[in-house]
C-alpha positions as CSV (number, residue, x, y, z in Angstrom):
1,X,76.3,16.8,81.7
2,X,72.5,15.8,81.3
3,X,70.9,14.1,84.4
4,X,69.9,10.9,82.2
5,X,73.3,10.6,81.3
6,X,74.3,10.9,84.9
7,X,72.3,8.0,85.8
8,X,73.9,5.6,83.8
9,X,77.2,5.9,86.0
10,X,75.1,5.7,89.3
11,X,73.1,2.5,87.9
12,X,76.7,0.7,87.0
13,X,77.8,1.7,90.6
14,X,74.9,0.2,92.2
15,X,75.1,-2.7,89.9
16,X,79.0,-3.3,91.0
17,X,77.7,-3.1,94.4
18,X,75.0,-5.9,94.1
19,X,77.6,-8.5,92.2
20,X,80.1,-7.9,94.7
21,X,77.7,-8.5,97.8
22,X,76.3,-11.5,95.9
23,X,80.1,-13.0,94.8
24,X,83.0,-10.6,96.1
25,X,85.1,-12.7,93.4
26,X,82.5,-11.8,90.8
27,X,84.5,-9.3,88.5
28,X,88.1,-11.2,89.6
29,X,86.4,-14.3,87.8
30,X,84.7,-12.5,85.1
31,X,87.9,-10.9,83.9
32,X,89.7,-14.1,83.6
33,X,88.3,-15.3,79.9
34,X,85.0,-16.0,78.4
35,X,83.8,-19.3,77.5
36,X,80.4,-18.6,75.6
37,X,78.4,-21.4,74.3
38,X,76.1,-19.2,72.4
39,X,76.9,-16.7,69.4
40,X,73.8,-14.1,69.4
41,X,73.3,-12.1,66.2
42,X,70.6,-10.0,66.5
43,X,68.9,-6.6,65.6
44,X,70.0,-3.3,67.3
45,X,66.6,-2.4,68.4
46,X,67.1,-0.6,72.1
47,X,63.7,-2.9,72.7
48,X,65.5,-6.5,72.2
49,X,68.5,-7.1,74.2
50,X,70.0,-10.7,74.0
51,X,71.1,-11.4,77.2
52,X,68.1,-10.1,79.3
53,X,65.4,-11.9,76.8
54,X,67.9,-15.0,77.3
55,X,68.3,-14.8,80.9
56,X,71.7,-15.1,80.2
57,X,74.6,-14.1,82.7
58,X,78.0,-12.1,81.7
59,X,80.0,-14.6,79.8
60,X,77.4,-16.8,78.4
61,X,76.6,-15.2,75.2
62,X,79.0,-13.5,72.7
63,X,77.0,-10.7,70.6
64,X,76.6,-9.1,67.5
65,X,73.7,-6.8,66.5
66,X,73.0,-4.7,63.5
67,X,70.3,-3.2,62.1
68,X,67.6,-6.4,61.0
69,X,70.0,-8.8,62.3
70,X,71.5,-9.0,58.9
71,X,74.6,-11.5,58.0
72,X,76.2,-10.1,54.9
73,X,79.5,-11.7,53.8
74,X,80.4,-8.2,52.5
75,X,80.1,-6.9,56.0
76,X,83.3,-7.4,57.6
77,X,82.1,-6.7,61.1
78,X,79.3,-9.4,61.2
79,X,81.9,-12.2,59.6
80,X,84.7,-11.3,61.9
81,X,82.5,-12.0,64.9
82,X,81.4,-15.1,63.7
83,X,84.7,-16.4,62.4
84,X,86.0,-15.3,66.0
85,X,83.4,-17.1,68.2
86,X,83.7,-20.2,65.9
87,X,87.3,-20.5,65.5
88,X,88.5,-19.2,68.6
89,X,85.5,-19.2,71.3
90,X,84.4,-22.4,70.2
91,X,80.6,-21.5,70.4
92,X,78.2,-24.3,70.2
93,X,75.2,-22.8,69.0
94,X,74.8,-19.7,66.5
95,X,71.5,-18.0,67.0
96,X,70.2,-15.4,64.6
97,X,67.4,-13.7,66.3
98,X,65.0,-10.9,64.8
99,X,61.9,-9.4,66.4
100,X,58.4,-8.4,65.4
101,X,57.8,-4.6,64.4
102,X,61.3,-4.5,63.5
103,X,62.0,-0.9,62.2
104,X,64.6,-2.1,59.6
105,X,62.4,-4.7,58.0
106,X,59.6,-2.0,57.8
107,X,61.8,0.1,56.1
108,X,62.5,-2.4,53.8
109,X,58.7,-3.0,52.9
110,X,58.7,0.8,52.3
111,X,59.1,2.1,48.6
112,X,61.3,5.1,49.8
113,X,64.9,6.2,49.2
114,X,66.8,6.0,52.5
115,X,70.0,7.1,51.4
116,X,72.9,5.5,52.8
117,X,70.5,2.7,54.1
118,X,69.7,1.7,51.2
119,X,72.2,-0.8,50.4
120,X,71.6,-2.3,53.9
121,X,68.3,-2.6,53.5
122,X,68.7,-4.1,50.0
123,X,69.7,-7.1,51.9
124,X,65.9,-7.7,53.3
125,X,64.5,-6.5,50.0
126,X,66.1,-9.6,48.5
127,X,64.6,-11.7,51.0
128,X,61.0,-10.3,49.7
129,X,62.2,-11.2,46.3
130,X,63.1,-14.8,47.1
131,X,59.7,-15.2,48.8
132,X,57.4,-12.7,47.0
133,X,54.9,-15.4,45.9
134,X,54.1,-16.2,49.7
135,X,54.4,-12.8,51.0
136,X,52.1,-11.3,48.4
137,X,49.4,-13.9,49.3
138,X,48.8,-12.7,52.7
139,X,46.6,-9.9,52.5
140,X,46.7,-8.5,56.2
141,X,50.0,-6.1,56.1
142,X,51.0,-6.7,59.7
143,X,50.9,-10.7,59.1
144,X,53.0,-9.8,56.0
145,X,55.4,-8.1,58.0
146,X,55.6,-10.6,60.6
147,X,56.2,-13.2,58.0
148,X,59.1,-11.3,56.6
149,X,60.6,-10.8,60.0
150,X,60.5,-14.8,60.0
151,X,61.9,-15.3,56.5
152,X,64.5,-12.5,57.1
153,X,65.9,-14.8,59.9
154,X,65.8,-18.0,57.9
155,X,67.5,-16.2,55.0
156,X,70.3,-14.9,57.4
157,X,70.6,-18.5,59.1
158,X,71.4,-19.7,55.6
159,X,74.1,-16.8,55.0
160,X,75.8,-18.1,58.4
161,X,75.6,-21.6,57.0
162,X,77.3,-20.8,53.7
163,X,80.3,-19.5,55.6
164,X,83.6,-21.7,55.3
165,X,84.5,-21.7,58.8
166,X,80.9,-22.9,60.1
167,X,81.1,-25.5,57.6
168,X,84.6,-26.8,58.5
169,X,84.0,-27.0,62.0
170,X,80.8,-28.8,61.7
171,X,82.2,-31.2,59.6
172,X,85.3,-31.8,62.4
173,X,83.1,-31.4,65.5
174,X,79.2,-31.4,64.8
175,X,79.2,-27.8,65.7
176,X,78.0,-25.4,65.9
177,X,74.2,-25.7,65.0
178,X,72.5,-22.6,63.6
179,X,69.1,-21.5,65.1
180,X,66.6,-19.3,63.9
181,X,64.4,-17.2,66.5
182,X,62.0,-14.6,66.5
183,X,61.7,-12.2,69.7
184,X,57.8,-11.3,69.9
185,X,57.8,-7.8,71.9
186,X,54.1,-8.3,72.1
187,X,54.3,-11.3,74.8
188,X,58.1,-11.3,75.3
189,X,58.6,-14.8,74.0
190,X,61.1,-16.3,72.0
191,X,59.9,-18.2,69.3
192,X,62.1,-20.9,67.8
193,X,61.5,-21.1,63.9
194,X,63.1,-24.7,63.9
195,X,65.4,-24.3,61.4
196,X,66.4,-27.5,60.0
197,X,70.2,-26.7,60.1
198,X,71.6,-30.2,58.8
199,X,69.0,-30.4,56.0
200,X,70.1,-26.6,54.9
201,X,73.5,-27.8,54.9
202,X,73.1,-30.7,52.6
203,X,70.7,-28.8,50.1
204,X,73.1,-26.1,49.6
205,X,76.2,-27.8,49.9
206,X,76.8,-28.6,46.2
207,X,76.8,-24.7,45.6
208,X,78.3,-23.5,48.5
209,X,80.6,-26.1,49.6
210,X,83.7,-24.0,50.7
211,X,85.6,-27.0,52.2
212,X,88.0,-29.5,50.8
213,X,87.0,-32.8,51.7
214,X,90.2,-34.5,51.7
215,X,91.9,-31.4,53.8
216,X,88.9,-31.3,56.2
217,X,88.5,-35.3,56.7
218,X,92.5,-35.6,57.0
219,X,92.4,-33.1,60.0
220,X,89.5,-35.1,61.8
221,X,91.5,-38.4,61.6
222,X,94.3,-36.9,63.3
């Protein structure tokens, strides 16, 4: 077994010791259940870990990660995570967080056949198509790259808002709220894109309304 692999278990041992020394009941309490306020949908990039950049503790954030933080309704993994978080964990906030220097977004900007990655990256290419006029007007390639990262977060937030479970619970409880963030690897800061959740919901409601108003409102009055 390689030394780099073995060190993981040594690190785990030290982590357990430190937690128990701080609170002897830490793992007993941790094992009971989870009540996170946040669902974090981020990129699988090894440099952008959810809990660390948020300063969150175990149990505070429910996490889903994939290449370029994509939310595709044909992807059972992301949709199952969102539905579980919304209906069972009752999260109050859903965060879609991209990051600058994202390899997935960069790959989507590259005219290259990437095999099995093509269908996944097509989601990001579609974002470029939707915002082509704005993006093509940005002469600096690095700034265009950064802007596509931001627009990808925006469109993935909209994909979250399109989901029936999100719409239904928001009508009933005014939660969860959807947020769009970008993590700047160059500074370590989180940038809030200030996604206007309610405005987006109203704008897309005519097309993407998946709720029966009578049914939802009858549940609300019970």
